N, CA, C and O atoms as a Tripos MOL2 file, in Angstrom:
@<TRIPOS>MOLECULE
protein
  260   259    65     0     0
PROTEIN
NO_CHARGES

@<TRIPOS>ATOM
      1 N           0.7110   -1.2430   -0.0040 N.3       1 UNK1
      2 CA         -0.2870   -0.0020    0.0650 C.3       1 UNK1
      3 C           0.8730    1.3500   -0.0090 C.2       1 UNK1
      4 O           0.6160    2.4010    0.5790 O.2       1 UNK1
      5 N           2.0890    1.1770   -0.7590 N.am      2 UNK2
      6 CA          3.1940    2.2060   -0.8230 C.3       2 UNK2
      7 C           3.6900    2.8870    0.3870 C.2       2 UNK2
      8 O           4.2100    4.0000    0.3120 O.2       2 UNK2
      9 N           3.5560    2.2970    1.4240 N.am      3 UNK3
     10 CA          4.4630    2.3430    2.6820 C.3       3 UNK3
     11 C           5.7740    1.6680    2.6550 C.2       3 UNK3
     12 O           5.9510    0.7140    1.8980 O.2       3 UNK3
     13 N           6.7020    2.1040    3.4320 N.am      4 UNK4
     14 CA          7.8960    0.7320    3.0730 C.3       4 UNK4
     15 C           7.7810    0.1530    4.3520 C.2       4 UNK4
     16 O           7.2210    0.5420    5.3770 O.2       4 UNK4
     17 N           8.5290   -1.0160    4.0350 N.am      5 UNK5
     18 CA          8.8920   -2.1940    4.7380 C.3       5 UNK5
     19 C          10.2280   -2.1340    4.9640 C.2       5 UNK5
     20 O          11.0790   -2.3170    4.0940 O.2       5 UNK5
     21 N          10.4890   -1.8280    6.3620 N.am      6 UNK6
     22 CA         11.8240   -1.5790    7.1890 C.3       6 UNK6
     23 C          12.0610   -2.0720    8.8280 C.2       6 UNK6
     24 O          11.2330   -2.6010    9.5690 O.2       6 UNK6
     25 N          12.9900   -1.8350    9.0170 N.am      7 UNK7
     26 CA         13.5280   -2.4850   10.1110 C.3       7 UNK7
     27 C          13.1590   -1.4920   11.3510 C.2       7 UNK7
     28 O          13.8480   -0.4720   11.3770 O.2       7 UNK7
     29 N          12.4930   -1.5810   12.0580 N.am      8 UNK8
     30 CA         12.2480   -0.9670   13.3990 C.3       8 UNK8
     31 C          13.2480   -1.0060   14.5670 C.2       8 UNK8
     32 O          13.2300   -2.0290   15.2520 O.2       8 UNK8
     33 N          13.9910   -0.1750   14.8430 N.am      9 UNK9
     34 CA         15.0950   -0.2870   16.0570 C.3       9 UNK9
     35 C          14.3970    0.5630   17.4830 C.2       9 UNK9
     36 O          13.7970    1.6320   17.6020 O.2       9 UNK9
     37 N          14.7800   -0.4140   18.3600 N.am     10 UNK10
     38 CA         14.6180    0.1200   19.6890 C.3      10 UNK10
     39 C          15.6840    0.7040   20.3380 C.2      10 UNK10
     40 O          16.4640   -0.1600   20.7390 O.2      10 UNK10
     41 N          16.0360    1.8590   20.6070 N.am     11 UNK11
     42 CA         17.0000    2.4650   21.3050 C.3      11 UNK11
     43 C          17.2380    2.9410   22.4780 C.2      11 UNK11
     44 O          16.2650    3.2570   23.1630 O.2      11 UNK11
     45 N          18.1450    3.0570   22.8360 N.am     12 UNK12
     46 CA         18.4880    3.4780   24.4660 C.3      12 UNK12
     47 C          19.6590    4.4600   24.4130 C.2      12 UNK12
     48 O          20.5960    4.2370   23.6470 O.2      12 UNK12
     49 N          19.6400    5.4440   25.1320 N.am     13 UNK13
     50 CA         20.7300    6.4000   25.3390 C.3      13 UNK13
     51 C          21.6500    6.1200   26.5090 C.2      13 UNK13
     52 O          21.2350    6.0900   27.6670 O.2      13 UNK13
     53 N          22.9860    5.9030   26.1510 N.am     14 UNK14
     54 CA         23.8350    5.6280   27.1070 C.3      14 UNK14
     55 C          24.9150    6.7460   27.1100 C.2      14 UNK14
     56 O          25.0750    7.6230   26.2610 O.2      14 UNK14
     57 N          25.6170    6.5260   28.2400 N.am     15 UNK15
     58 CA         26.9590    7.2660   28.3560 C.3      15 UNK15
     59 C          28.0650    6.2220   28.2480 C.2      15 UNK15
     60 O          28.0410    5.2440   28.9950 O.2      15 UNK15
     61 N          29.1460    6.4100   27.2410 N.am     16 UNK16
     62 CA         30.0770    5.7050   27.0890 C.3      16 UNK16
     63 C          31.2240    6.1970   25.8450 C.2      16 UNK16
     64 O          31.0080    6.9940   24.9330 O.2      16 UNK16
     65 N          32.2190    5.6080   26.0750 N.am     17 UNK17
     66 CA         33.5590    6.0330   25.0830 C.3      17 UNK17
     67 C          33.3030    5.3960   24.0640 C.2      17 UNK17
     68 O          33.0150    4.2010   24.1340 O.2      17 UNK17
     69 N          33.3640    6.1580   22.7280 N.am     18 UNK18
     70 CA         33.3630    5.3580   21.6320 C.3      18 UNK18
     71 C          34.8130    5.9000   20.7590 C.2      18 UNK18
     72 O          35.6210    6.8020   20.9830 O.2      18 UNK18
     73 N          34.6850    4.8670   19.6690 N.am     19 UNK19
     74 CA         36.1930    4.9110   19.4940 C.3      19 UNK19
     75 C          36.5850    6.4210   18.6490 C.2      19 UNK19
     76 O          35.7120    6.8960   17.9240 O.2      19 UNK19
     77 N          37.6230    6.9740   18.7520 N.am     20 UNK20
     78 CA         37.8180    8.7000   18.4330 C.3      20 UNK20
     79 C          37.3940    9.4560   19.1140 C.2      20 UNK20
     80 O          37.6310   10.6250   18.8080 O.2      20 UNK20
     81 N          36.6940    9.2400   20.1690 N.am     21 UNK21
     82 CA         36.4230   10.2560   21.3650 C.3      21 UNK21
     83 C          37.1410    9.8190   22.9630 C.2      21 UNK21
     84 O          37.2580    8.8140   23.6640 O.2      21 UNK21
     85 N          37.5220   11.3100   22.9990 N.am     22 UNK22
     86 CA         38.5140   10.9810   24.3460 C.3      22 UNK22
     87 C          37.6090   10.8880   25.7320 C.2      22 UNK22
     88 O          38.0120   10.3560   26.7660 O.2      22 UNK22
     89 N          36.3110   11.5060   25.5570 N.am     23 UNK23
     90 CA         35.8460   11.2240   26.9700 C.3      23 UNK23
     91 C          34.5780   10.7280   26.6300 C.2      23 UNK23
     92 O          34.2990   10.5640   25.4430 O.2      23 UNK23
     93 N          33.6240   10.4190   27.6870 N.am     24 UNK24
     94 CA         32.2150    9.3550   27.7170 C.3      24 UNK24
     95 C          31.3640   10.5920   26.9970 C.2      24 UNK24
     96 O          31.4700   11.7880   27.2670 O.2      24 UNK24
     97 N          30.4520    9.9520   25.9640 N.am     25 UNK25
     98 CA         29.4540   10.9430   25.5500 C.3      25 UNK25
     99 C          28.0470   10.3010   25.4910 C.2      25 UNK25
    100 O          27.8780    9.0860   25.3850 O.2      25 UNK25
    101 N          27.2580   11.0220   25.5530 N.am     26 UNK26
    102 CA         25.5880   10.0380   25.2320 C.3      26 UNK26
    103 C          25.6860    9.7140   23.8010 C.2      26 UNK26
    104 O          26.2040   10.4810   22.9900 O.2      26 UNK26
    105 N          25.0680    8.3100   23.4290 N.am     27 UNK27
    106 CA         24.9270    7.5960   22.6800 C.3      27 UNK27
    107 C          23.5230    7.1390   22.2540 C.2      27 UNK27
    108 O          22.9690    6.7420   23.2790 O.2      27 UNK27
    109 N          22.7820    7.0290   21.3030 N.am     28 UNK28
    110 CA         21.8590    6.1830   20.9110 C.3      28 UNK28
    111 C          22.6740    4.6040   20.8250 C.2      28 UNK28
    112 O          23.6850    4.5040   20.1300 O.2      28 UNK28
    113 N          22.1960    3.5490   21.5040 N.am     29 UNK29
    114 CA         22.3180    2.4910   21.1050 C.3      29 UNK29
    115 C          21.0370    1.5350   20.8430 C.2      29 UNK29
    116 O          19.9570    1.6220   21.4260 O.2      29 UNK29
    117 N          21.4140    0.5570   19.7860 N.am     30 UNK30
    118 CA         20.1970   -0.2900   19.5490 C.3      30 UNK30
    119 C          20.2600   -1.2940   20.6820 C.2      30 UNK30
    120 O          21.2890   -1.7800   21.1510 O.2      30 UNK30
    121 N          18.9690   -1.5440   21.0670 N.am     31 UNK31
    122 CA         18.8230   -2.7740   22.0650 C.3      31 UNK31
    123 C          17.9750   -3.7020   21.5110 C.2      31 UNK31
    124 O          17.8660   -4.7660   22.1210 O.2      31 UNK31
    125 N          17.2940   -3.5360   20.4090 N.am     32 UNK32
    126 CA         16.3980   -4.5530   19.7470 C.3      32 UNK32
    127 C          16.0740   -4.0590   18.2440 C.2      32 UNK32
    128 O          15.7520   -2.9100   17.9400 O.2      32 UNK32
    129 N          16.2320   -5.2190   17.3070 N.am     33 UNK33
    130 CA         15.7980   -4.9440   16.3070 C.3      33 UNK33
    131 C          14.2520   -5.6400   15.7070 C.2      33 UNK33
    132 O          14.1490   -6.8650   15.7740 O.2      33 UNK33
    133 N          13.7130   -5.2660   15.4410 N.am     34 UNK34
    134 CA         12.4210   -5.6610   14.3000 C.3      34 UNK34
    135 C          12.5640   -5.5520   12.9290 C.2      34 UNK34
    136 O          12.4150   -4.5340   12.2520 O.2      34 UNK34
    137 N          12.9610   -7.0270   12.4430 N.am     35 UNK35
    138 CA         13.1500   -6.7530   11.0040 C.3      35 UNK35
    139 C          12.0300   -6.8560   10.0770 C.2      35 UNK35
    140 O          11.1000   -7.6440   10.2500 O.2      35 UNK35
    141 N          12.1350   -5.9730    8.9920 N.am     36 UNK36
    142 CA         11.3040   -6.1100    7.8020 C.3      36 UNK36
    143 C           9.3920   -5.5720    8.3700 C.2      36 UNK36
    144 O           8.3550   -6.0330    7.8940 O.2      36 UNK36
    145 N           9.4780   -4.8180    9.1560 N.am     37 UNK37
    146 CA          8.1010   -4.2200    9.4120 C.3      37 UNK37
    147 C           7.1070   -3.1460    8.5000 C.2      37 UNK37
    148 O           7.3760   -2.0110    8.1050 O.2      37 UNK37
    149 N           6.0440   -3.8330    8.3520 N.am     38 UNK38
    150 CA          4.9320   -3.0810    7.4710 C.3      38 UNK38
    151 C           4.1860   -2.4090    8.0030 C.2      38 UNK38
    152 O           4.1400   -2.3630    9.2320 O.2      38 UNK38
    153 N           3.3600   -1.6690    7.1900 N.am     39 UNK39
    154 CA          2.4200   -0.7500    8.3790 C.3      39 UNK39
    155 C           1.2480   -1.9000    8.7760 C.2      39 UNK39
    156 O           0.3550   -1.5330    9.5400 O.2      39 UNK39
    157 N           1.2420   -2.8590    8.4250 N.am     40 UNK40
    158 CA          0.3800   -3.9680    9.2880 C.3      40 UNK40
    159 C           0.8290   -3.9060   10.6110 C.2      40 UNK40
    160 O           0.0290   -3.6430   11.5090 O.2      40 UNK40
    161 N           2.0060   -4.1150   10.8410 N.am     41 UNK41
    162 CA          2.9690   -4.9350   11.9990 C.3      41 UNK41
    163 C           3.0870   -6.4940   11.7930 C.2      41 UNK41
    164 O           3.6680   -7.1750   10.9490 O.2      41 UNK41
    165 N           2.2310   -6.8240   13.0060 N.am     42 UNK42
    166 CA          2.3640   -8.3190   13.0370 C.3      42 UNK42
    167 C           0.8970   -9.1160   12.6880 C.2      42 UNK42
    168 O           0.6080  -10.2770   12.9750 O.2      42 UNK42
    169 N           0.0120   -8.0410   11.9280 N.am     43 UNK43
    170 CA         -1.3290   -8.4470   11.1560 C.3      43 UNK43
    171 C          -1.1550   -8.8940    9.7520 C.2      43 UNK43
    172 O          -0.2100   -8.5180    9.0590 O.2      43 UNK43
    173 N          -2.1920   -9.8000    9.2950 N.am     44 UNK44
    174 CA         -2.3840   -9.5540    8.0920 C.3      44 UNK44
    175 C          -3.0550   -8.4760    7.4180 C.2      44 UNK44
    176 O          -3.9850   -7.9650    8.0420 O.2      44 UNK44
    177 N          -2.7790   -8.0090    6.2530 N.am     45 UNK45
    178 CA         -3.6750   -7.0780    5.6380 C.3      45 UNK45
    179 C          -5.2670   -7.0430    5.7980 C.2      45 UNK45
    180 O          -5.9700   -6.0590    6.0300 O.2      45 UNK45
    181 N          -5.6000   -8.2030    5.6360 N.am     46 UNK46
    182 CA         -7.5480   -8.4550    5.3710 C.3      46 UNK46
    183 C          -7.6260   -8.4660    6.8750 C.2      46 UNK46
    184 O          -8.8250   -8.2650    7.0720 O.2      46 UNK46
    185 N          -7.0800   -8.5770    7.9820 N.am     47 UNK47
    186 CA         -7.4560   -9.1490    9.4770 C.3      47 UNK47
    187 C          -7.1610   -7.4770    9.8810 C.2      47 UNK47
    188 O          -8.0610   -6.9540   10.5380 O.2      47 UNK47
    189 N          -6.1520   -6.7440    9.5890 N.am     48 UNK48
    190 CA         -5.8110   -5.4520    9.8370 C.3      48 UNK48
    191 C          -6.6400   -4.2910    9.4250 C.2      48 UNK48
    192 O          -6.7150   -3.2250   10.0370 O.2      48 UNK48
    193 N          -7.3000   -4.6280    8.2450 N.am     49 UNK49
    194 CA         -8.4930   -3.5080    7.6720 C.3      49 UNK49
    195 C          -9.6370   -3.7040    8.1690 C.2      49 UNK49
    196 O         -10.3470   -2.7650    8.5300 O.2      49 UNK49
    197 N         -10.0700   -5.2320    8.2830 N.am     50 UNK50
    198 CA        -11.4290   -5.3170    9.0500 C.3      50 UNK50
    199 C         -11.5140   -4.4260   10.7230 C.2      50 UNK50
    200 O         -12.5070   -4.5930   11.4300 O.2      50 UNK50
    201 N         -10.4910   -3.6200   11.1240 N.am     51 UNK51
    202 CA        -10.7070   -3.4220   12.4690 C.3      51 UNK51
    203 C         -11.3190   -1.9130   12.1450 C.2      51 UNK51
    204 O         -11.0960   -1.3890   11.0530 O.2      51 UNK51
    205 N         -11.9750   -1.3620   12.9980 N.am     52 UNK52
    206 CA        -12.4750    0.0880   12.6900 C.3      52 UNK52
    207 C         -10.9390    0.7320   12.7960 C.2      52 UNK52
    208 O          -9.9190    0.3030   13.3370 O.2      52 UNK52
    209 N         -11.2920    2.2580   11.8560 N.am     53 UNK53
    210 CA        -10.3710    3.1470   11.8470 C.3      53 UNK53
    211 C         -10.2850    3.9190   13.4160 C.2      53 UNK53
    212 O         -11.2460    4.0050   14.1810 O.2      53 UNK53
    213 N          -8.9770    4.4210   13.6730 N.am     54 UNK54
    214 CA         -8.7890    4.7210   14.8480 C.3      54 UNK54
    215 C          -9.4890    6.5390   14.8510 C.2      54 UNK54
    216 O          -9.3730    7.3370   13.9210 O.2      54 UNK54
    217 N          -9.9090    6.6870   15.6490 N.am     55 UNK55
    218 CA        -10.5300    8.2470   15.6200 C.3      55 UNK55
    219 C         -11.1560    8.9850   17.0090 C.2      55 UNK55
    220 O         -11.1240    8.2550   17.9990 O.2      55 UNK55
    221 N         -11.4860    9.7730   17.1260 N.am     56 UNK56
    222 CA        -12.1850   10.4110   18.5510 C.3      56 UNK56
    223 C         -13.3210    9.2100   19.1870 C.2      56 UNK56
    224 O         -13.4340    8.9320   20.3810 O.2      56 UNK56
    225 N         -13.9770    8.7000   18.2400 N.am     57 UNK57
    226 CA        -15.1500    7.8220   19.0960 C.3      57 UNK57
    227 C         -14.4300    6.5170   19.2240 C.2      57 UNK57
    228 O         -14.7800    5.8160   20.1730 O.2      57 UNK57
    229 N         -13.3980    6.0230   18.3670 N.am     58 UNK58
    230 CA        -12.9460    4.7940   18.6860 C.3      58 UNK58
    231 C         -11.2170    4.5290   18.7460 C.2      58 UNK58
    232 O         -10.3890    4.4960   17.8370 O.2      58 UNK58
    233 N         -11.0840    4.3640   20.1780 N.am     59 UNK59
    234 CA        -11.5840    3.1960   20.9810 C.3      59 UNK59
    235 C         -12.3680    4.3230   21.7640 C.2      59 UNK59
    236 O         -11.9140    5.4600   21.8870 O.2      59 UNK59
    237 N         -13.6040    3.9090   22.2920 N.am     60 UNK60
    238 CA        -14.4850    4.9600   23.1840 C.3      60 UNK60
    239 C         -13.5010    5.3210   24.4270 C.2      60 UNK60
    240 O         -12.6780    4.5260   24.8810 O.2      60 UNK60
    241 N         -13.7160    6.6620   24.9130 N.am     61 UNK61
    242 CA        -13.0850    7.0310   25.8480 C.3      61 UNK61
    243 C         -13.7400    6.7470   27.2430 C.2      61 UNK61
    244 O         -14.8990    7.0480   27.5260 O.2      61 UNK61
    245 N         -12.7790    6.0800   28.1440 N.am     62 UNK62
    246 CA        -13.1300    5.6670   29.5300 C.3      62 UNK62
    247 C         -13.5040    6.8600   30.3950 C.2      62 UNK62
    248 O         -14.2290    6.7550   31.3840 O.2      62 UNK62
    249 N         -13.0710    7.7830   30.0510 N.am     63 UNK63
    250 CA        -13.3570    8.9670   30.9140 C.3      63 UNK63
    251 C         -13.7020    9.9420   30.8320 C.2      63 UNK63
    252 O         -13.4450   10.8310   31.6430 O.2      63 UNK63
    253 N         -14.4600   10.0740   29.7210 N.am     64 UNK64
    254 CA        -14.9940   11.3350   28.7940 C.3      64 UNK64
    255 C         -16.8490   11.1110   29.3820 C.2      64 UNK64
    256 O         -17.3330   10.0320   29.7250 O.2      64 UNK64
    257 N         -17.4410   12.1960   29.3560 N.am     65 UNK65
    258 CA        -18.8690   11.9030   29.4190 C.3      65 UNK65
    259 C         -19.7590   12.3090   28.3410 C.2      65 UNK65
    260 O         -20.9620   12.0560   28.4060 O.2      65 UNK65
@<TRIPOS>BOND
     1     1     2 1
     2     2     3 1
     3     3     4 2
     4     3     5 am
     5     5     6 1
     6     6     7 1
     7     7     8 2
     8     7     9 am
     9     9    10 1
    10    10    11 1
    11    11    12 2
    12    11    13 am
    13    13    14 1
    14    14    15 1
    15    15    16 2
    16    15    17 am
    17    17    18 1
    18    18    19 1
    19    19    20 2
    20    19    21 am
    21    21    22 1
    22    22    23 1
    23    23    24 2
    24    23    25 am
    25    25    26 1
    26    26    27 1
    27    27    28 2
    28    27    29 am
    29    29    30 1
    30    30    31 1
    31    31    32 2
    32    31    33 am
    33    33    34 1
    34    34    35 1
    35    35    36 2
    36    35    37 am
    37    37    38 1
    38    38    39 1
    39    39    40 2
    40    39    41 am
    41    41    42 1
    42    42    43 1
    43    43    44 2
    44    43    45 am
    45    45    46 1
    46    46    47 1
    47    47    48 2
    48    47    49 am
    49    49    50 1
    50    50    51 1
    51    51    52 2
    52    51    53 am
    53    53    54 1
    54    54    55 1
    55    55    56 2
    56    55    57 am
    57    57    58 1
    58    58    59 1
    59    59    60 2
    60    59    61 am
    61    61    62 1
    62    62    63 1
    63    63    64 2
    64    63    65 am
    65    65    66 1
    66    66    67 1
    67    67    68 2
    68    67    69 am
    69    69    70 1
    70    70    71 1
    71    71    72 2
    72    71    73 am
    73    73    74 1
    74    74    75 1
    75    75    76 2
    76    75    77 am
    77    77    78 1
    78    78    79 1
    79    79    80 2
    80    79    81 am
    81    81    82 1
    82    82    83 1
    83    83    84 2
    84    83    85 am
    85    85    86 1
    86    86    87 1
    87    87    88 2
    88    87    89 am
    89    89    90 1
    90    90    91 1
    91    91    92 2
    92    91    93 am
    93    93    94 1
    94    94    95 1
    95    95    96 2
    96    95    97 am
    97    97    98 1
    98    98    99 1
    99    99   100 2
   100    99   101 am
   101   101   102 1
   102   102   103 1
   103   103   104 2
   104   103   105 am
   105   105   106 1
   106   106   107 1
   107   107   108 2
   108   107   109 am
   109   109   110 1
   110   110   111 1
   111   111   112 2
   112   111   113 am
   113   113   114 1
   114   114   115 1
   115   115   116 2
   116   115   117 am
   117   117   118 1
   118   118   119 1
   119   119   120 2
   120   119   121 am
   121   121   122 1
   122   122   123 1
   123   123   124 2
   124   123   125 am
   125   125   126 1
   126   126   127 1
   127   127   128 2
   128   127   129 am
   129   129   130 1
   130   130   131 1
   131   131   132 2
   132   131   133 am
   133   133   134 1
   134   134   135 1
   135   135   136 2
   136   135   137 am
   137   137   138 1
   138   138   139 1
   139   139   140 2
   140   139   141 am
   141   141   142 1
   142   142   143 1
   143   143   144 2
   144   143   145 am
   145   145   146 1
   146   146   147 1
   147   147   148 2
   148   147   149 am
   149   149   150 1
   150   150   151 1
   151   151   152 2
   152   151   153 am
   153   153   154 1
   154   154   155 1
   155   155   156 2
   156   155   157 am
   157   157   158 1
   158   158   159 1
   159   159   160 2
   160   159   161 am
   161   161   162 1
   162   162   163 1
   163   163   164 2
   164   163   165 am
   165   165   166 1
   166   166   167 1
   167   167   168 2
   168   167   169 am
   169   169   170 1
   170   170   171 1
   171   171   172 2
   172   171   173 am
   173   173   174 1
   174   174   175 1
   175   175   176 2
   176   175   177 am
   177   177   178 1
   178   178   179 1
   179   179   180 2
   180   179   181 am
   181   181   182 1
   182   182   183 1
   183   183   184 2
   184   183   185 am
   185   185   186 1
   186   186   187 1
   187   187   188 2
   188   187   189 am
   189   189   190 1
   190   190   191 1
   191   191   192 2
   192   191   193 am
   193   193   194 1
   194   194   195 1
   195   195   196 2
   196   195   197 am
   197   197   198 1
   198   198   199 1
   199   199   200 2
   200   199   201 am
   201   201   202 1
   202   202   203 1
   203   203   204 2
   204   203   205 am
   205   205   206 1
   206   206   207 1
   207   207   208 2
   208   207   209 am
   209   209   210 1
   210   210   211 1
   211   211   212 2
   212   211   213 am
   213   213   214 1
   214   214   215 1
   215   215   216 2
   216   215   217 am
   217   217   218 1
   218   218   219 1
   219   219   220 2
   220   219   221 am
   221   221   222 1
   222   222   223 1
   223   223   224 2
   224   223   225 am
   225   225   226 1
   226   226   227 1
   227   227   228 2
   228   227   229 am
   229   229   230 1
   230   230   231 1
   231   231   232 2
   232   231   233 am
   233   233   234 1
   234   234   235 1
   235   235   236 2
   236   235   237 am
   237   237   238 1
   238   238   239 1
   239   239   240 2
   240   239   241 am
   241   241   242 1
   242   242   243 1
   243   243   244 2
   244   243   245 am
   245   245   246 1
   246   246   247 1
   247   247   248 2
   248   247   249 am
   249   249   250 1
   250   250   251 1
   251   251   252 2
   252   251   253 am
   253   253   254 1
   254   254   255 1
   255   255   256 2
   256   255   257 am
   257   257   258 1
   258   258   259 1
   259   259   260 2
@<TRIPOS>SUBSTRUCTURE
     1 UNK1         2 RESIDUE 1 A UNK
     2 UNK2         6 RESIDUE 1 A UNK
     3 UNK3        10 RESIDUE 1 A UNK
     4 UNK4        14 RESIDUE 1 A UNK
     5 UNK5        18 RESIDUE 1 A UNK
     6 UNK6        22 RESIDUE 1 A UNK
     7 UNK7        26 RESIDUE 1 A UNK
     8 UNK8        30 RESIDUE 1 A UNK
     9 UNK9        34 RESIDUE 1 A UNK
    10 UNK10       38 RESIDUE 1 A UNK
    11 UNK11       42 RESIDUE 1 A UNK
    12 UNK12       46 RESIDUE 1 A UNK
    13 UNK13       50 RESIDUE 1 A UNK
    14 UNK14       54 RESIDUE 1 A UNK
    15 UNK15       58 RESIDUE 1 A UNK
    16 UNK16       62 RESIDUE 1 A UNK
    17 UNK17       66 RESIDUE 1 A UNK
    18 UNK18       70 RESIDUE 1 A UNK
    19 UNK19       74 RESIDUE 1 A UNK
    20 UNK20       78 RESIDUE 1 A UNK
    21 UNK21       82 RESIDUE 1 A UNK
    22 UNK22       86 RESIDUE 1 A UNK
    23 UNK23       90 RESIDUE 1 A UNK
    24 UNK24       94 RESIDUE 1 A UNK
    25 UNK25       98 RESIDUE 1 A UNK
    26 UNK26      102 RESIDUE 1 A UNK
    27 UNK27      106 RESIDUE 1 A UNK
    28 UNK28      110 RESIDUE 1 A UNK
    29 UNK29      114 RESIDUE 1 A UNK
    30 UNK30      118 RESIDUE 1 A UNK
    31 UNK31      122 RESIDUE 1 A UNK
    32 UNK32      126 RESIDUE 1 A UNK
    33 UNK33      130 RESIDUE 1 A UNK
    34 UNK34      134 RESIDUE 1 A UNK
    35 UNK35      138 RESIDUE 1 A UNK
    36 UNK36      142 RESIDUE 1 A UNK
    37 UNK37      146 RESIDUE 1 A UNK
    38 UNK38      150 RESIDUE 1 A UNK
    39 UNK39      154 RESIDUE 1 A UNK
    40 UNK40      158 RESIDUE 1 A UNK
    41 UNK41      162 RESIDUE 1 A UNK
    42 UNK42      166 RESIDUE 1 A UNK
    43 UNK43      170 RESIDUE 1 A UNK
    44 UNK44      174 RESIDUE 1 A UNK
    45 UNK45      178 RESIDUE 1 A UNK
    46 UNK46      182 RESIDUE 1 A UNK
    47 UNK47      186 RESIDUE 1 A UNK
    48 UNK48      190 RESIDUE 1 A UNK
    49 UNK49      194 RESIDUE 1 A UNK
    50 UNK50      198 RESIDUE 1 A UNK
    51 UNK51      202 RESIDUE 1 A UNK
    52 UNK52      206 RESIDUE 1 A UNK
    53 UNK53      210 RESIDUE 1 A UNK
    54 UNK54      214 RESIDUE 1 A UNK
    55 UNK55      218 RESIDUE 1 A UNK
    56 UNK56      222 RESIDUE 1 A UNK
    57 UNK57      226 RESIDUE 1 A UNK
    58 UNK58      230 RESIDUE 1 A UNK
    59 UNK59      234 RESIDUE 1 A UNK
    60 UNK60      238 RESIDUE 1 A UNK
    61 UNK61      242 RESIDUE 1 A UNK
    62 UNK62      246 RESIDUE 1 A UNK
    63 UNK63      250 RESIDUE 1 A UNK
    64 UNK64      254 RESIDUE 1 A UNK
    65 UNK65      258 RESIDUE 1 A UNK
């Protein structure tokens, strides 16, 4: 559906020394990779499209009157 299929990276900021730097710096380090993620995540296209569209009415607000 013209959206990219790509890897998704979960990152964490860590203070560490990297090659070429003299002191500790903050770096984004990858903790987990989800390969080949499509717009439908782990669902099939037809299963995903059967669900209602996300909007102000769905899912219903539990705290609104």
